C-alpha positions in Angstrom: 129.7 69.6 111.5 130.6 72.5 109.2 129.0 72.9 105.9 131.0 74.0 102.9 129.3 75.6 99.9 131.0 75.4 96.5 129.7 77.6 93.7 130.5 76.0 90.5 128.5 78.2 88.2 129.2 81.8 87.4 127.6 84.4 89.7 124.1 85.4 88.7 123.7 89.0 87.5 121.8 91.3 90.0 119.2 92.3 87.4 118.4 88.6 86.7 117.9 88.0 90.4 115.7 91.1 90.8 113.6 90.1 87.8 113.2 86.6 89.3 112.1 88.0 92.7 109.6 90.3 91.1 108.2 87.5 88.9 107.9 85.0 91.8 106.2 87.7 94.0 103.7 88.7 91.3 103.0 85.0 90.6 102.1 84.2 94.2 100.0 87.4 94.4 98.0 86.3 91.4 97.6 82.8 92.9 96.2 84.3 96.0 93.7 86.4 94.0 92.1 83.5 92.3 88.5 82.6 92.9 89.6 79.8 95.3 89.1 80.7 98.9 92.5 81.3 100.6 91.9 78.6 103.2 91.2 76.1 100.4 94.4 77.0 98.6 96.4 76.7 101.8 94.8 73.3 102.5 95.6 72.1 98.9 99.2 73.1 99.2 99.6 71.7 102.7 98.1 68.4 101.5 100.4 68.2 98.6 103.5 69.0 100.7 105.6 66.0 101.7 105.4 64.7 105.2 108.6 64.3 107.3 108.1 61.1 109.1 105.1 60.0 111.1 102.5 62.7 111.5 105.0 65.5 110.7 103.1 67.4 108.1 103.2 70.9 106.9 100.4 72.9 108.5 98.2 75.6 107.0 99.9 78.2 109.2 103.3 77.4 107.7 102.0 77.4 104.1 100.3 80.8 104.7 103.6 82.2 106.2 105.7 81.0 103.3 103.3 82.4 100.7 103.1 85.7 102.5 106.9 85.8 102.7 107.1 85.2 98.9 104.6 88.0 98.3 106.8 90.3 100.5 110.1 89.4 98.8 110.0 92.3 96.4 109.2 94.9 99.1 111.7 93.4 101.5 114.7 92.8 99.2 114.5 95.2 96.3 115.1 99.0 96.2 112.9 100.9 93.7 114.8 102.9 91.1 114.5 106.6 91.6 
């Protein structure tokens, strides 16, 4: 089955996207630097995540990978101005 995507809104300006990526990345970095132990934070997020059927929950490993991916968004997807 082919998926068709329709964009009904105007395209988002590049600077707006870049600012959003930086803000999200910085926000998660700050979250990971709180007094909470990292494992506790991962467990809280994993516990709050919805389950997908019987016994299909989001694991700590997946939560950690997603949060690290968000932290790396800025480095991975944005070029620094010279």
